[in-house]
N, CA, C and O atoms as a MOPAC input file, in Angstrom:
PM7 MOZYME 1SCF
protein

 N     13.66300 1   -41.04900 1    57.93900 1
 C     13.98500 1   -40.28900 1    56.94500 1
 C     13.27800 1   -40.40800 1    55.73300 1
 O     13.02400 1   -41.58400 1    55.47500 1
 N     12.89000 1   -39.63300 1    54.93400 1
 C     12.06800 1   -39.77900 1    53.67400 1
 C     13.01000 1   -39.49100 1    52.59700 1
 O     13.55500 1   -38.39300 1    52.48800 1
 N     13.26100 1   -40.74500 1    51.57200 1
 C     14.24700 1   -40.48700 1    50.36000 1
 C     13.40400 1   -40.74300 1    48.98700 1
 O     12.20200 1   -41.00700 1    48.97200 1
 N     14.10100 1   -40.64200 1    48.02300 1
 C     13.39800 1   -41.13700 1    46.68100 1
 C     14.22200 1   -42.33200 1    46.13100 1
 O     15.45200 1   -42.36000 1    46.15800 1
 N     13.60200 1   -43.10600 1    45.73600 1
 C     14.39000 1   -44.05800 1    44.73400 1
 C     13.73100 1   -44.29000 1    43.62200 1
 O     12.50400 1   -44.28600 1    43.52300 1
 N     14.80500 1   -44.58000 1    42.42000 1
 C     14.52900 1   -44.79100 1    41.21200 1
 C     15.40000 1   -46.06800 1    40.88800 1
 O     16.36600 1   -46.43200 1    41.55800 1
 N     14.94000 1   -46.65600 1    39.82500 1
 C     15.65000 1   -47.72400 1    39.46100 1
 C     15.63200 1   -47.57300 1    38.04700 1
 O     14.67600 1   -47.00000 1    37.52600 1
 N     16.78500 1   -48.11900 1    37.20000 1
 C     16.61700 1   -48.11500 1    35.76700 1
 C     17.62400 1   -49.26900 1    35.45100 1
 O     18.51400 1   -49.68400 1    36.19400 1
 N     17.26000 1   -49.75700 1    34.03300 1
 C     17.99000 1   -51.22700 1    33.62100 1
 C     18.61000 1   -50.21200 1    32.62300 1
 O     17.90800 1   -49.30000 1    32.18600 1
 N     19.68400 1   -50.32300 1    32.31600 1
 C     20.63700 1   -50.00700 1    31.34900 1
 C     19.96800 1   -50.74000 1    29.77400 1
 O     19.48400 1   -51.86900 1    29.70500 1
 N     20.06400 1   -50.04800 1    28.95000 1
 C     19.54500 1   -50.84400 1    27.67500 1
 C     17.97500 1   -50.52900 1    27.26900 1
 O     17.57600 1   -50.52700 1    26.10400 1
 N     17.10500 1   -50.24800 1    28.48800 1
 C     15.85300 1   -50.18800 1    28.17500 1
 C     15.54400 1   -48.57600 1    27.61800 1
 O     16.22600 1   -47.58400 1    27.87400 1
 N     14.51000 1   -48.63100 1    26.92000 1
 C     14.14900 1   -47.46000 1    25.99500 1
 C     13.80300 1   -46.37400 1    26.95300 1
 O     14.36200 1   -45.27800 1    26.90800 1
 N     12.84400 1   -46.69000 1    27.85600 1
 C     12.40500 1   -45.29800 1    29.03300 1
 C     13.53800 1   -44.75600 1    29.46600 1
 O     14.61100 1   -45.35200 1    29.55600 1
 N     13.31800 1   -43.54600 1    29.76200 1
 C     14.19800 1   -42.91900 1    30.63900 1
 C     13.99600 1   -43.08700 1    31.94400 1
 O     13.03200 1   -43.82500 1    32.14500 1
 N     14.66400 1   -42.58900 1    33.19300 1
 C     14.84800 1   -42.66100 1    34.31800 1
 C     13.08900 1   -42.71400 1    34.67600 1
 O     12.23000 1   -41.92700 1    34.27900 1
 N     12.95300 1   -43.72300 1    35.41100 1
 C     11.49700 1   -44.31700 1    36.26800 1
 C     11.36800 1   -42.98800 1    37.25100 1
 O     12.36200 1   -42.41000 1    37.69100 1
 N     10.08000 1   -42.60700 1    37.51900 1
 C     10.12600 1   -41.42300 1    38.51900 1
 C     10.36300 1   -41.81000 1    39.70200 1
 O     10.27100 1   -42.98400 1    40.06000 1
 N     10.75700 1   -40.67900 1    40.56800 1
 C     11.12600 1   -40.95700 1    41.68500 1
 C     10.21900 1   -41.43100 1    42.74100 1
 O      9.38200 1   -40.57100 1    43.01500 1
 N     10.11100 1   -42.47000 1    43.39800 1
 C      9.44200 1   -42.96400 1    44.48100 1
 C      9.45300 1   -42.79100 1    45.70600 1
 O     10.53000 1   -43.18700 1    46.15200 1
 N      8.73800 1   -42.36300 1    46.55500 1
 C      9.13700 1   -41.78200 1    47.83200 1
 C      9.30500 1   -43.33600 1    48.63800 1
 O      8.73900 1   -44.39500 1    48.36700 1
 N     10.37600 1   -43.00500 1    49.79700 1
 C     10.47900 1   -44.44000 1    50.40000 1
 C     11.17100 1   -43.74800 1    51.79900 1
 O     11.86800 1   -42.73500 1    51.73900 1
 N     10.91900 1   -44.33000 1    52.82700 1
 C     11.16800 1   -44.14700 1    54.30300 1
 C     12.19500 1   -44.74900 1    54.63300 1
 O     12.04800 1   -45.92900 1    54.31300 1
 N     13.41900 1   -44.53500 1    55.22800 1
 C     14.50300 1   -45.43900 1    55.48100 1
 C     14.89100 1   -45.03000 1    56.97700 1
 O     14.77300 1   -43.86600 1    57.36000 1
 N     15.35000 1   -46.03400 1    57.77900 1
 C     16.01500 1   -45.38100 1    59.19200 1
 C     17.38400 1   -44.85900 1    59.00000 1
 O     18.21100 1   -45.02500 1    58.10400 1
 N     17.38500 1   -44.14800 1    60.15200 1
 C     18.83800 1   -43.31200 1    60.20100 1
 C     20.01500 1   -44.20500 1    60.24900 1
 O     19.87000 1   -45.31400 1    60.76300 1
 N     21.08900 1   -43.87500 1    59.80600 1
 C     22.10600 1   -44.99000 1    60.07800 1
 C     22.48700 1   -45.50200 1    59.33700 1
 O     23.57600 1   -46.04800 1    59.51300 1
 N     21.68100 1   -45.64100 1    57.84400 1
 C     21.82000 1   -46.15000 1    56.54400 1
 C     23.08700 1   -45.28000 1    55.71200 1
 O     22.99900 1   -45.02900 1    54.51100 1
 N     23.93100 1   -44.98700 1    56.31800 1
 C     25.04300 1   -44.20300 1    55.51600 1
 C     25.98900 1   -44.86000 1    54.89100 1
 O     26.81300 1   -44.20000 1    54.25900 1
 N     26.07000 1   -46.02100 1    54.91600 1
 C     26.82300 1   -46.89000 1    53.97800 1
 C     26.16400 1   -47.76000 1    52.98600 1
 O     25.07300 1   -48.20600 1    53.34000 1
 N     26.56400 1   -48.07000 1    51.90900 1
 C     25.94700 1   -48.57600 1    50.59300 1
 C     25.22300 1   -49.95700 1    51.30900 1
 O     24.01000 1   -50.16800 1    51.29900 1
 N     26.20100 1   -50.79900 1    51.90000 1
 C     25.62200 1   -52.02500 1    52.10400 1
 C     24.37000 1   -52.08400 1    53.01400 1
 O     23.43900 1   -52.87000 1    52.83000 1
 N     24.44000 1   -51.16700 1    54.02300 1
 C     23.53700 1   -51.06700 1    55.09400 1
 C     22.11300 1   -50.74800 1    54.29600 1
 O     21.05800 1   -51.29500 1    54.61700 1
 N     22.21000 1   -49.94100 1    53.38500 1
 C     21.23800 1   -49.11300 1    52.70300 1
 C     20.44100 1   -50.46600 1    51.90300 1
 O     19.27500 1   -50.80700 1    52.10200 1
 N     21.37900 1   -51.09000 1    50.99100 1
 C     21.03700 1   -52.39200 1    50.36900 1
 C     20.43900 1   -53.40800 1    50.86100 1
 O     19.60000 1   -54.04600 1    50.22500 1
 N     20.88700 1   -53.74700 1    52.34400 1
 C     20.47600 1   -54.76400 1    53.06000 1
 C     18.97800 1   -54.36900 1    53.53600 1
 O     18.06400 1   -55.19300 1    53.50200 1
 N     18.81800 1   -53.11500 1    53.95700 1
 C     17.34700 1   -52.43900 1    54.51700 1
 C     16.32600 1   -52.72300 1    53.25300 1
 O     15.33300 1   -53.45000 1    53.28600 1
 N     16.76600 1   -52.04900 1    52.25300 1
 C     15.81900 1   -52.24700 1    50.92400 1
 C     15.59000 1   -53.60200 1    50.39200 1
 O     14.48100 1   -53.90600 1    49.95300 1
 N     16.54700 1   -54.41300 1    50.40600 1
 C     16.25000 1   -56.09100 1    50.05500 1
 C     15.38700 1   -56.60000 1    51.09900 1
 O     14.34500 1   -57.16900 1    50.77300 1
 N     15.70600 1   -56.45900 1    52.34100 1
 C     14.63500 1   -57.16900 1    53.70600 1
 C     13.48400 1   -56.65500 1    53.23700 1
 O     12.62900 1   -57.45700 1    52.86100 1
 N     13.28100 1   -55.57700 1    53.17700 1
 C     11.75000 1   -55.07500 1    53.18800 1
 C     11.09100 1   -55.36000 1    51.69200 1
 O      9.88100 1   -55.58500 1    51.64100 1
 N     11.84800 1   -55.35400 1    50.51900 1
 C     11.34100 1   -56.05500 1    49.49000 1
 C     10.96500 1   -57.66800 1    49.55900 1
 O      9.93800 1   -58.09900 1    49.03600 1
 N     11.75400 1   -58.37400 1    50.14600 1
 C     11.52800 1   -59.71200 1    50.45400 1
 C     10.49600 1   -60.00700 1    51.22800 1
 O      9.86500 1   -61.04200 1    51.01700 1
 N     10.17400 1   -59.19700 1    52.19100 1
 C      9.25000 1   -59.34800 1    53.10600 1
 C      7.70900 1   -59.16300 1    52.50900 1
 O      6.78400 1   -59.97200 1    52.57600 1
 N      7.72700 1   -57.80700 1    51.88900 1
 C      6.69900 1   -57.64300 1    50.95400 1
 C      6.39400 1   -58.74500 1    50.05400 1
 O      5.19500 1   -59.02100 1    50.01800 1
 N      7.19500 1   -59.48700 1    49.27900 1
 C      7.12900 1   -60.39700 1    48.35800 1
 C      6.50900 1   -61.67100 1    49.17900 1
 O      5.50400 1   -62.22300 1    48.72900 1
 N      7.07100 1   -62.09100 1    50.29000 1
 C      6.73200 1   -63.09900 1    51.11900 1
 C      5.05200 1   -62.85500 1    51.63900 1
 O      4.23200 1   -63.76600 1    51.75500 1
 N      4.81600 1   -61.50800 1    51.88900 1
 C      3.42800 1   -61.35500 1    52.29400 1
 C      2.19100 1   -61.59000 1    51.39200 1
 O      1.03000 1   -61.75700 1    51.76400 1
 N      2.71500 1   -61.56700 1    50.03200 1
 C      1.66900 1   -61.71600 1    48.93900 1
 C      0.73000 1   -62.84900 1    49.25100 1
 O      1.06600 1   -63.71700 1    50.05700 1
 N     -0.32600 1   -62.87000 1    48.69800 1
 C     -1.02800 1   -64.12800 1    48.56100 1
 C     -0.54400 1   -65.07200 1    47.28900 1
 O     -0.30500 1   -64.66300 1    46.15300 1
 N     -0.47000 1   -66.24400 1    47.69500 1
 C     -0.09500 1   -67.21200 1    46.60000 1
 C     -1.27100 1   -67.73400 1    45.79900 1
 O     -0.92400 1   -67.93300 1    44.63500 1
 N     -2.35000 1   -67.98000 1    45.99000 1
 C     -3.55100 1   -68.14500 1    45.39200 1
 C     -4.04100 1   -66.86600 1    44.43600 1
 O     -4.29600 1   -65.81300 1    45.02100 1
 N     -4.15700 1   -66.91300 1    43.23600 1
 C     -4.65200 1   -65.73500 1    42.43900 1
 C     -6.21000 1   -66.33200 1    42.58400 1
 O     -6.43300 1   -67.53700 1    42.69400 1
 N     -7.18500 1   -65.37600 1    42.56800 1
 C     -8.90000 1   -65.17100 1    42.35400 1
 C     -8.83400 1   -66.25600 1    41.08000 1
 O     -7.92400 1   -66.37400 1    40.25900 1
 N     -9.95300 1   -66.93200 1    41.16400 1
 C    -10.51000 1   -67.55800 1    39.70300 1
 C    -10.46600 1   -66.94600 1    38.64800 1
 O     -9.92200 1   -67.40600 1    37.64400 1
 N    -11.10500 1   -65.66400 1    38.71000 1
 C    -11.08500 1   -64.97400 1    37.44800 1
 C    -10.47800 1   -63.29300 1    37.76700 1
 O    -11.09600 1   -62.33700 1    38.23500 1
 N     -9.32200 1   -63.36900 1    37.40000 1
 C     -8.46600 1   -61.95600 1    37.84400 1
 C     -8.41000 1   -61.16200 1    36.56300 1
 O     -8.08900 1   -61.67800 1    35.49200 1
 N     -8.76700 1   -59.75400 1    36.71900 1
 C     -8.46700 1   -58.77700 1    35.76600 1
 C     -7.77300 1   -57.58900 1    36.35300 1
 O     -7.73400 1   -57.39600 1    37.56800 1
 N     -7.25800 1   -56.83900 1    35.51700 1
 C     -6.59800 1   -55.76800 1    35.59800 1
 C     -7.41000 1   -54.44200 1    35.66500 1
 O     -8.14600 1   -54.19600 1    34.71000 1
 N     -7.35200 1   -53.64300 1    36.61100 1
 C     -8.34700 1   -52.60700 1    36.48600 1
 C     -7.36300 1   -51.43700 1    35.54100 1
 O     -6.18000 1   -51.61900 1    35.25200 1
 N     -8.16500 1   -50.25700 1    35.17400 1
 C     -7.64800 1   -49.20700 1    34.62300 1
 C     -6.63700 1   -48.74700 1    35.20600 1
 O     -5.60400 1   -48.51800 1    34.57600 1
 N     -6.73600 1   -48.55100 1    36.38100 1
 C     -5.62400 1   -48.05500 1    37.15900 1
 C     -4.33500 1   -48.84000 1    37.24100 1
 O     -3.26400 1   -48.28200 1    37.00300 1
 N     -4.41100 1   -50.21800 1    37.59900 1
 C     -3.33600 1   -51.25500 1    37.39500 1
 C     -2.85800 1   -51.33000 1    36.00200 1
 O     -1.67400 1   -51.63300 1    35.84900 1
 N     -3.52800 1   -51.12200 1    35.03900 1
 C     -2.90400 1   -50.98800 1    33.80000 1
 C     -2.03100 1   -49.75500 1    33.48500 1
 O     -0.96900 1   -49.87200 1    32.87300 1
 N     -2.57800 1   -48.38700 1    33.98700 1
 C     -1.79900 1   -47.10800 1    33.80900 1
 C     -0.42800 1   -47.15400 1    34.76900 1
 O      0.64600 1   -46.62600 1    34.48100 1
 N     -0.68300 1   -47.79900 1    35.79600 1
 C      0.56300 1   -47.73700 1    36.80800 1
 C      1.51000 1   -49.06600 1    36.37100 1
 O      2.65300 1   -49.15300 1    36.82000 1
 N      1.05600 1   -49.91700 1    35.62300 1
 C      2.19500 1   -50.72100 1    34.65200 1
 C      2.99900 1   -50.21600 1    33.53500 1
 O      4.16300 1   -50.38700 1    33.17100 1
 N      1.78400 1   -49.39200 1    33.01900 1
 C      2.31900 1   -48.64400 1    31.82500 1
 C      3.41700 1   -47.88500 1    32.29900 1
 O      4.55000 1   -47.86600 1    31.81800 1
 N      3.00900 1   -47.28300 1    33.24700 1
 C      4.15000 1   -45.97400 1    33.85600 1
 C      5.75100 1   -46.63500 1    34.28700 1
 O      6.85000 1   -46.08900 1    34.19300 1
 N      5.37100 1   -48.09700 1    34.81800 1
 C      6.53200 1   -48.17600 1    35.27800 1
 C      7.27100 1   -49.29900 1    34.37200 1
 O      8.19200 1   -49.97100 1    34.83500 1
 N      6.75900 1   -49.46500 1    32.93600 1
 C      7.28300 1   -50.24600 1    32.09900 1
 C      7.08800 1   -51.89900 1    32.15700 1
 O      7.61900 1   -52.72500 1    31.41500 1
 N      6.26300 1   -52.10800 1    33.14400 1
 C      5.81100 1   -53.77900 1    33.53300 1
 C      4.29700 1   -53.97100 1    33.72400 1
 O      3.81100 1   -53.32800 1    34.65500 1
 N      3.50900 1   -54.70700 1    33.03800 1
 C      2.28100 1   -54.84400 1    33.42400 1
 C      2.07700 1   -56.21700 1    33.77200 1
 O      2.17500 1   -57.04000 1    32.86200 1
 N      1.82800 1   -56.58400 1    34.85700 1
 C      1.68700 1   -57.80500 1    35.48500 1
 C      0.67700 1   -57.98300 1    36.91400 1
 O      0.52500 1   -57.06200 1    37.71600 1
 N      0.15900 1   -59.07200 1    37.03000 1
 C     -0.71800 1   -59.39000 1    38.08900 1
 C     -0.12800 1   -59.21400 1    39.18800 1
 O     -0.87800 1   -58.65200 1    39.98500 1
 N      1.16500 1   -59.50200 1    39.72000 1
 C      1.53800 1   -58.92500 1    40.76600 1
 C      1.55500 1   -60.50400 1    41.74800 1
 O      1.99900 1   -60.53400 1    42.89500 1
 N      1.10300 1   -61.47900 1    41.17900 1
 C      0.75000 1   -62.69600 1    41.96000 1
 C      2.36500 1   -63.47500 1    42.35000 1
 O      3.33800 1   -63.06600 1    41.71500 1
 N      2.53500 1   -64.42300 1    43.24800 1
 C      3.54900 1   -65.28000 1    43.52300 1
 C      3.28600 1   -66.32000 1    42.74300 1
 O      2.17300 1   -66.83100 1    42.61600 1
 N      4.37600 1   -66.69300 1    42.15200 1
 C      4.39100 1   -67.91900 1    41.41100 1
 C      4.89900 1   -69.18600 1    42.38300 1
 O      4.96000 1   -70.27600 1    41.81400 1
 N      5.23000 1   -69.14400 1    43.64800 1
 C      5.84900 1   -70.10300 1    44.09900 1
 C      5.33800 1   -70.01400 1    45.50100 1
 O      5.31700 1   -68.90100 1    46.02600 1
 N      4.79900 1   -71.37700 1    46.37000 1
 C      4.39500 1   -71.33200 1    47.49300 1
 C      5.73000 1   -71.02700 1    48.77300 1
 O      5.48900 1   -70.86500 1    49.96900 1
 N      6.95400 1   -71.01100 1    48.22200 1
 C      7.82700 1   -71.29300 1    49.10100 1
 C      8.36500 1   -69.64300 1    49.48500 1
 O      8.64600 1   -68.82400 1    48.60900 1
 N      8.40900 1   -69.46800 1    50.41000 1
 C      8.89900 1   -68.04600 1    50.92900 1
 C     10.54600 1   -67.66500 1    50.63100 1
 O     11.46200 1   -68.38900 1    51.02000 1
 N     10.69600 1   -66.72300 1    50.06600 1
 C     12.15100 1   -66.28400 1    49.89400 1
 C     13.08400 1   -65.97900 1    50.88200 1
 O     12.73000 1   -65.07200 1    51.63500 1
 N     14.19200 1   -66.48500 1    51.09800 1
 C     15.06000 1   -66.35500 1    52.06400 1
 C     15.89200 1   -64.81700 1    52.19000 1
 O     16.67000 1   -64.44000 1    51.31300 1
 N     15.65000 1   -64.18900 1    53.15900 1
 C     16.14900 1   -62.77000 1    53.44600 1
 C     17.54000 1   -62.89100 1    53.46600 1
 O     18.15600 1   -62.10000 1    52.75200 1
 N     18.17300 1   -63.70000 1    54.12000 1
 C     19.87100 1   -63.86900 1    54.24500 1
 C     20.27500 1   -63.88400 1    52.77700 1
 O     20.96300 1   -62.98300 1    52.29800 1
 N     19.81700 1   -64.97100 1    52.03800 1
 C     20.44100 1   -65.17400 1    51.08800 1
 C     19.98000 1   -64.35300 1    49.87200 1
 O     20.52100 1   -64.56400 1    48.78700 1
 N     19.12400 1   -63.53500 1    49.97800 1
 C     18.76100 1   -62.33600 1    48.96600 1
 C     19.88800 1   -61.18300 1    49.40300 1
 O     20.60300 1   -60.58100 1    48.60200 1
 N     19.88400 1   -61.02700 1    50.70800 1
 C     20.75700 1   -59.84000 1    50.85800 1
 C     22.16400 1   -60.27000 1    50.62900 1
 O     22.84800 1   -59.37600 1    50.13000 1
 N     22.88400 1   -61.56800 1    50.89000 1
 C     23.92100 1   -61.73200 1    50.09900 1
 C     24.29300 1   -61.63900 1    48.81100 1
 O     25.39300 1   -61.25700 1    48.41200 1
 N     23.26000 1   -62.03100 1    48.07300 1
 C     23.11300 1   -62.02500 1    46.29400 1
 C     23.08400 1   -60.64100 1    46.05300 1
 O     23.82100 1   -60.31900 1    45.12100 1
 N     22.30000 1   -59.45300 1    46.74000 1
 C     22.28800 1   -58.19600 1    46.39100 1
 C     23.91700 1   -57.51800 1    46.60500 1
 O     24.41600 1   -56.82900 1    45.71600 1
 N     24.59900 1   -57.80100 1    47.81700 1
 C     25.64300 1   -57.51800 1    48.23200 1
 C     26.69700 1   -57.86700 1    47.25300 1
 O     27.55000 1   -57.07500 1    46.85300 1
 N     26.59700 1   -58.95800 1    46.93700 1
 C     27.88000 1   -59.57500 1    45.88200 1
 C     27.49500 1   -58.97900 1    44.20900 1
 O     28.35000 1   -58.48500 1    43.47400 1
 N     26.36100 1   -59.11800 1    43.91500 1
 C     26.02600 1   -58.26300 1    42.71400 1
 C     26.63000 1   -57.04000 1    42.71700 1
 O     27.29500 1   -56.70500 1    41.73700 1
 N     26.47100 1   -56.10900 1    43.93500 1
 C     26.88900 1   -54.79100 1    43.72600 1
 C     28.35100 1   -54.59700 1    43.88800 1
 O     28.97100 1   -53.69400 1    43.32700 1
 N     28.96900 1   -55.63900 1    44.81700 1
 C     30.55800 1   -55.82400 1    44.79700 1
 C     31.18400 1   -56.07200 1    43.01200 1
 O     32.15200 1   -55.55000 1    42.45800 1
 N     30.31200 1   -56.93300 1    42.55900 1
 C     30.55400 1   -57.35200 1    41.29500 1
 C     30.25400 1   -56.56100 1    39.97300 1
 O     30.68400 1   -56.83200 1    38.85100 1
 N     29.37600 1   -55.46200 1    40.35800 1
 C     29.37900 1   -54.43300 1    39.21500 1
 C     28.15400 1   -54.62100 1    38.57000 1
 O     27.94900 1   -53.84300 1    37.63800 1
 N     27.13100 1   -55.58700 1    38.85700 1
 C     26.11900 1   -55.72200 1    38.10600 1
 C     25.19400 1   -54.76900 1    38.27800 1
 O     24.23900 1   -54.72700 1    37.50200 1
 N     25.32500 1   -53.80800 1    39.36300 1
 C     24.39600 1   -52.47900 1    39.56900 1
 C     25.15200 1   -51.30700 1    40.07100 1
 O     26.21300 1   -51.53100 1    40.65500 1
 N     24.85900 1   -50.43100 1    39.96200 1
 C     25.51200 1   -49.20200 1    40.32600 1
 C     24.51400 1   -48.42100 1    41.26100 1
 O     23.33500 1   -48.31200 1    40.92300 1
 N     25.03300 1   -47.81600 1    42.56500 1
 C     24.10200 1   -47.23700 1    43.15900 1
 C     24.63500 1   -45.54100 1    43.08800 1
 O     25.83000 1   -45.26200 1    43.18400 1
 N     23.82600 1   -44.74700 1    42.95200 1
 C     24.04900 1   -43.06100 1    42.48300 1
 C     23.04400 1   -42.24300 1    43.77000 1
 O     21.81300 1   -42.22600 1    43.79500 1
 N     23.76200 1   -41.75500 1    44.53800 1
 C     23.13000 1   -40.70000 1    45.53700 1
 C     23.10100 1   -39.35700 1    44.95700 1
 O     24.17000 1   -38.74900 1    44.89100 1
 N     22.03500 1   -38.81100 1    44.53100 1
 C     21.84700 1   -37.67300 1    43.93400 1
 C     22.61800 1   -37.60900 1    42.83900 1
 O     22.10000 1   -38.19300 1    41.88700 1
 N     24.03200 1   -36.94800 1    42.53200 1
 C     24.62900 1   -37.07500 1    41.32700 1
 C     25.90500 1   -37.82300 1    41.65000 1
 O     26.77600 1   -37.59000 1    40.81200 1
 N     26.24900 1   -38.58500 1    42.53400 1
 C     27.60800 1   -38.92800 1    42.63000 1
 C     27.40700 1   -40.53700 1    43.15600 1
 O     26.58200 1   -40.87700 1    44.00400 1
 N     28.26500 1   -41.35800 1    42.52100 1
 C     28.05600 1   -42.83700 1    42.57400 1
 C     28.56600 1   -43.10400 1    43.73500 1
 O     29.38400 1   -42.29900 1    44.18200 1
 N     28.23000 1   -44.25000 1    44.48900 1
 C     28.86000 1   -45.07200 1    45.67700 1
 C     29.33700 1   -46.31200 1    45.31400 1
 O     28.76500 1   -47.17600 1    44.65000 1
 N     30.46000 1   -46.32400 1    45.82000 1
 C     31.37800 1   -47.38100 1    45.53100 1
 C     30.83600 1   -48.59800 1    46.80800 1
 O     30.17200 1   -48.28800 1    47.79700 1
 N     31.29700 1   -49.95500 1    46.48700 1
 C     31.01000 1   -50.64900 1    47.34800 1
 C     32.04000 1   -50.70500 1    48.69400 1
 O     33.25500 1   -50.88900 1    48.62000 1
 N     31.27100 1   -50.50500 1    49.93000 1
 C     32.02200 1   -50.37300 1    51.06300 1
 C     32.22300 1   -48.55900 1    51.28200 1
 O     32.69800 1   -48.09600 1    52.31900 1
 N     31.87700 1   -47.90200 1    50.39200 1
 C     31.70500 1   -46.55000 1    50.79300 1
 C     30.92100 1   -46.18500 1    51.50900 1
 O     29.93300 1   -46.87700 1    51.75200 1
 N     31.13400 1   -44.87000 1    52.12500 1
 C     30.05000 1   -44.19400 1    53.15600 1
 C     29.54500 1   -42.95900 1    52.17200 1
 O     30.11800 1   -42.56000 1    51.15800 1
 N     28.38500 1   -42.49300 1    52.71900 1
 C     27.89700 1   -41.46800 1    52.13500 1
 C     26.93700 1   -40.86700 1    53.20700 1
 O     26.70900 1   -41.48800 1    54.24600 1
 N     26.35800 1   -39.61500 1    52.93800 1
 C     25.32100 1   -39.15200 1    53.82500 1
 C     23.96000 1   -39.09900 1    53.13800 1
 O     23.77900 1   -38.50100 1    52.07800 1
 N     23.13100 1   -39.67700 1    53.72400 1
 C     21.88000 1   -39.44300 1    53.40400 1
 C     21.08300 1   -38.34600 1    53.83100 1
 O     20.94500 1   -38.24200 1    55.04900 1
 N     20.55000 1   -37.54000 1    53.13600 1
 C     19.69800 1   -36.53000 1    53.88100 1
 C     18.05800 1   -36.45000 1    53.34900 1
 O     17.78800 1   -37.00000 1    52.28100 1
 N     17.29100 1   -35.95700 1    53.89600 1
 C     16.25900 1   -35.61100 1    53.78900 1
 C     15.67000 1   -35.26300 1    52.21200 1
 O     15.78000 1   -34.12900 1    51.74800 1
 N     15.17600 1   -36.13300 1    51.62300 1
 C     14.96700 1   -35.81400 1    50.14700 1
 C     15.95400 1   -36.24500 1    49.31700 1
 O     15.76000 1   -36.04800 1    48.11700 1
 N     17.01500 1   -36.80900 1    49.66000 1
 C     18.00000 1   -37.41200 1    48.62000 1
 C     17.21200 1   -38.07400 1    47.58700 1
 O     16.07500 1   -38.49000 1    47.80900 1
 N     17.83000 1   -38.18400 1    46.40600 1
 C     17.43500 1   -39.17100 1    45.31500 1
 C     18.39400 1   -40.26500 1    45.44400 1
 O     19.59000 1   -40.01900 1    45.60500 1
 N     17.90300 1   -41.57200 1    45.37700 1
 C     18.94100 1   -42.53500 1    45.30400 1
 C     18.44000 1   -43.31100 1    44.13500 1
 O     17.23500 1   -43.52500 1    44.00700 1
 N     19.51100 1   -43.83300 1    43.09500 1
 C     19.20300 1   -44.30500 1    41.89000 1
 C     19.95900 1   -45.37400 1    41.78500 1
 O     21.17700 1   -45.25900 1    41.92000 1
 N     19.30000 1   -46.75400 1    41.49500 1
 C     19.77700 1   -47.86700 1    41.03900 1
 C     20.00100 1   -48.16300 1    39.68300 1
 O     19.03200 1   -48.29200 1    38.93500 1
 N     21.10600 1   -48.28200 1    39.28300 1
 C     21.36800 1   -48.95200 1    37.70000 1
 C     21.66200 1   -50.19100 1    37.60900 1
 O     22.69100 1   -50.68300 1    38.07300 1
 N     20.57000 1   -50.95400 1    36.85300 1
 C     20.97100 1   -52.59500 1    36.55100 1
 C     21.69700 1   -52.59100 1    35.25100 1
 O     21.13400 1   -52.36400 1    34.17900 1
 N     22.94600 1   -52.84500 1    35.37900 1
 C     23.55700 1   -52.72000 1    34.15700 1
 C     23.49400 1   -54.29000 1    33.26400 1
 O     23.33000 1   -55.38700 1    33.79700 1
 N     23.64100 1   -54.07400 1    32.04600 1
 C     23.50800 1   -55.35400 1    31.25400 1
 C     25.04800 1   -55.52400 1    30.69300 1
 O     25.76000 1   -54.74900 1    30.05400 1
 N     25.29300 1   -57.00900 1    31.25000 1
 C     26.51800 1   -57.43400 1    30.81100 1
 C     26.58200 1   -58.04100 1    29.08900 1
 O     25.73000 1   -58.77100 1    28.58400 1
 N     27.58100 1   -57.61500 1    28.53800 1
 C     27.39000 1   -57.60900 1    26.83700 1
 C     28.37100 1   -59.10800 1    26.72100 1
 O     29.41600 1   -59.31000 1    27.34000 1
 N     27.76900 1   -59.95500 1    25.85200 1
 C     28.32100 1   -61.21500 1    25.69500 1
 C     28.69900 1   -61.28900 1    24.31600 1
 O     27.92900 1   -60.68900 1    23.56600 1
 N     29.76500 1   -61.91400 1    23.72200 1
 C     30.04200 1   -61.87800 1    22.43600 1
 C     30.73300 1   -63.07600 1    22.25600 1
 O     31.19100 1   -63.71800 1    23.20100 1
 N     30.86600 1   -63.52900 1    20.66300 1
 C     31.87900 1   -64.59300 1    20.44500 1
 C     33.24600 1   -64.32200 1    20.32300 1
 O     34.01800 1   -65.23400 1    20.02800 1
 N     33.74800 1   -62.86800 1    20.56600 1
 C     35.07100 1   -62.73600 1    20.25200 1
 C     35.68700 1   -61.65500 1    21.44600 1
 O     35.14100 1   -60.58300 1    21.70700 1
 N     36.52100 1   -61.99000 1    21.89100 1
 C     37.07700 1   -61.06200 1    23.01900 1
 C     37.90600 1   -60.23100 1    22.67100 1
 O     38.39300 1   -59.46100 1    23.49900 1

């Protein structure tokens, strides 16, 4: 099933990022299952990246424009030779969701941890990373 994913960090000057098409398997009608699937997919993609960068790497005009569009211009290299652990990443993502570090919104409805929802073809799933405020007085 094809859905659209958007990621937003609270406090950033840019509005919502453009919807990115993404295919997810059927049966991801629970927030935890959807998060687990997406985290595992991202960890695998990260682990598949090459560790060694070319001797002289430069960014093409297209890479610069893509980075400008997403709000981050980077070479996309891995900084460590160690692969990331999928299980730890999934547990961390689920714990952060339960703790309210980020919110998940399907179309216009917020999904609560453990809550079920229906994903349909073309739905927009938005992840909003919240910024905790810290101060000297409570």
